[in-house]
DRENDOSE-123336 format. One line per field, with one value per residue (C-alpha): residue in three letters; x, y, z. Coordinates in Angstrom, 2 decimals. Example, Ala and Ser with C-alpha at 12.3 -4.5 7.8 and 13.67 -1.06 7.14 Angstrom:
2
residu <- ALA:SER
c1 <- 12.30:13.67
c2 <- -4.50:-1.06
c3 <- 7.80:7.14
END
This chain:
144
residu <- UNK:UNK:UNK:UNK:UNK:UNK:UNK:UNK:UNK:UNK:UNK:UNK:UNK:UNK:UNK:UNK:UNK:UNK:UNK:UNK:UNK:UNK:UNK:UNK:UNK:UNK:UNK:UNK:UNK:UNK:UNK:UNK:UNK:UNK:UNK:UNK:UNK:UNK:UNK:UNK:UNK:UNK:UNK:UNK:UNK:UNK:UNK:UNK:UNK:UNK:UNK:UNK:UNK:UNK:UNK:UNK:UNK:UNK:UNK:UNK:UNK:UNK:UNK:UNK:UNK:UNK:UNK:UNK:UNK:UNK:UNK:UNK:UNK:UNK:UNK:UNK:UNK:UNK:UNK:UNK:UNK:UNK:UNK:UNK:UNK:UNK:UNK:UNK:UNK:UNK:UNK:UNK:UNK:UNK:UNK:UNK:UNK:UNK:UNK:UNK:UNK:UNK:UNK:UNK:UNK:UNK:UNK:UNK:UNK:UNK:UNK:UNK:UNK:UNK:UNK:UNK:UNK:UNK:UNK:UNK:UNK:UNK:UNK:UNK:UNK:UNK:UNK:UNK:UNK:UNK:UNK:UNK:UNK:UNK:UNK:UNK:UNK:UNK:UNK:UNK:UNK:UNK:UNK:UNK
c1 <- 0.83:2.03:4.22:2.74:3.52:0.17:-1.18:0.31:2.79:5.73:8.54:8.70:11.94:11.61:12.69:9.90:7.20:8.17:8.28:4.86:3.48:4.81:3.35:-0.12:-0.24:0.16:-2.74:-3.47:-3.59:-5.76:-8.15:-8.53:-8.83:-11.66:-13.55:-13.49:-14.76:-12.66:-8.92:-6.90:-5.66:-4.60:-2.66:-1.17:0.23:1.64:3.31:4.81:6.00:7.74:9.25:10.77:12.41:13.78:11.17:9.45:5.91:2.60:-0.42:-2.22:0.86:0.72:-3.15:-2.93:-0.11:-2.00:-5.03:-3.16:-1.65:-5.00:-6.34:-3.43:-3.55:-7.13:-6.94:-3.85:-5.86:-8.87:-6.74:-4.93:-8.07:-7.80:-4.03:-1.49:-0.53:3.05:1.63:0.46:3.56:5.72:3.88:4.44:7.22:4.85:2.17:3.21:3.49:0.10:-1.48:-0.01:-1.94:-5.15:-5.33:-5.48:-5.76:-4.70:-1.10:0.19:3.53:3.36:4.63:2.26:4.90:5.90:2.20:1.77:4.66:3.51:0.14:1.72:3.67:0.70:-1.60:1.13:0.47:2.53:5.19:3.62:0.67:2.62:2.10:-1.54:-1.64:0.59:-2.07:-4.84:-3.31:-2.33:-6.09:-6.99:-4.67:-5.05:-7.18:-10.45
c2 <- -15.28:-11.88:-9.86:-6.39:-3.44:-3.28:-6.96:-7.75:-10.34:-8.11:-9.36:-7.86:-8.25:-8.90:-5.30:-4.01:-6.04:-5.01:-1.47:-1.80:-3.40:-0.86:2.10:0.26:-1.03:2.67:3.26:6.76:4.82:2.02:4.68:6.33:3.09:2.23:5.41:5.30:3.09:4.40:4.11:4.87:8.15:6.41:3.68:6.61:7.97:4.58:4.26:7.64:6.98:3.76:5.85:8.21:4.95:4.03:1.45:1.91:0.19:1.73:2.21:-0.66:-2.95:-2.01:-2.38:-6.00:-7.01:-5.98:-7.60:-11.01:-10.70:-9.98:-13.21:-15.30:-13.92:-14.75:-18.07:-19.18:-17.42:-19.85:-22.78:-22.57:-21.16:-24.03:-24.26:-22.21:-18.96:-20.31:-22.67:-19.94:-17.63:-20.56:-21.19:-17.81:-15.23:-12.29:-13.79:-11.98:-8.41:-9.10:-10.32:-7.14:-5.03:-6.96:-8.64:-5.23:-2.24:0.19:-1.44:-1.10:0.50:4.37:5.86:8.74:11.31:9.78:9.93:13.40:14.53:12.87:14.49:17.78:17.52:16.31:19.12:21.61:24.04:27.35:27.47:30.19:27.98:25.07:25.38:25.56:22.57:20.67:21.48:20.54:17.32:16.30:16.60:14.74:11.90:11.76:8.79:9.53
c3 <- -20.29:-21.98:-19.57:-20.40:-18.38:-16.46:-16.47:-13.10:-14.45:-13.95:-11.63:-8.08:-6.05:-2.26:-1.48:-3.83:-2.42:1.24:0.22:-1.47:1.60:4.03:2.06:1.28:4.86:6.24:8.49:6.61:3.26:4.64:5.99:2.67:0.70:3.07:2.43:-1.12:-3.95:-6.91:-5.57:-8.51:-7.32:-3.95:-6.07:-8.16:-4.88:-3.78:-7.25:-6.69:-3.28:-4.60:-7.59:-4.68:-3.36:-6.81:-7.59:-11.06:-10.90:-12.17:-10.27:-11.88:-11.21:-7.56:-7.47:-9.00:-6.69:-3.68:-5.11:-5.62:-1.97:-0.29:-2.06:-1.06:2.50:3.05:1.40:3.73:6.65:5.72:5.05:8.58:10.53:13.16:13.29:15.09:13.26:12.75:10.05:7.84:8.69:7.77:4.37:2.96:3.56:3.38:5.67:8.96:7.19:5.62:8.85:10.66:8.10:7.45:10.72:12.77:10.46:13.32:13.71:9.99:9.37:9.28:5.93:5.70:5.32:1.86:0.80:2.11:0.06:-3.07:-2.69:-2.32:-5.27:-7.28:-6.15:-7.80:-4.87:-4.86:-2.49:-0.20:0.06:1.02:4.81:4.25:1.94:4.39:7.25:4.93:3.85:7.28:8.42:5.38:5.93:9.78:10.93:12.49
END
């Protein structure tokens, strides 16, 4: 397989994966992902939030990694459906984190401040409007 920049075959360190899952698992991010069909802008924001943490991954790389992880999580969940949760957790190091995000959408880690900051930067709002923009974005990113 060719290891191109956006084909999902790039290597991710454990730290990078955990940061990605923490940002993606944020309840506000999950809320927005559920409400939109075209989620490219959300993955752009996730990529930017990772960049702020020193992790250089494109939106497409993030999207593909999440897609693979969701598939693996569902597969393991189905495979170990009639077994204690410890079987699935012991079979994959990220199962517990994925389960905390996908098993109960309301209990994911909260990293909304990073996403809000990224959205503010991307909107190129003037400094005098930043208070109004922050208020607007807080409402936009809050869960219903």
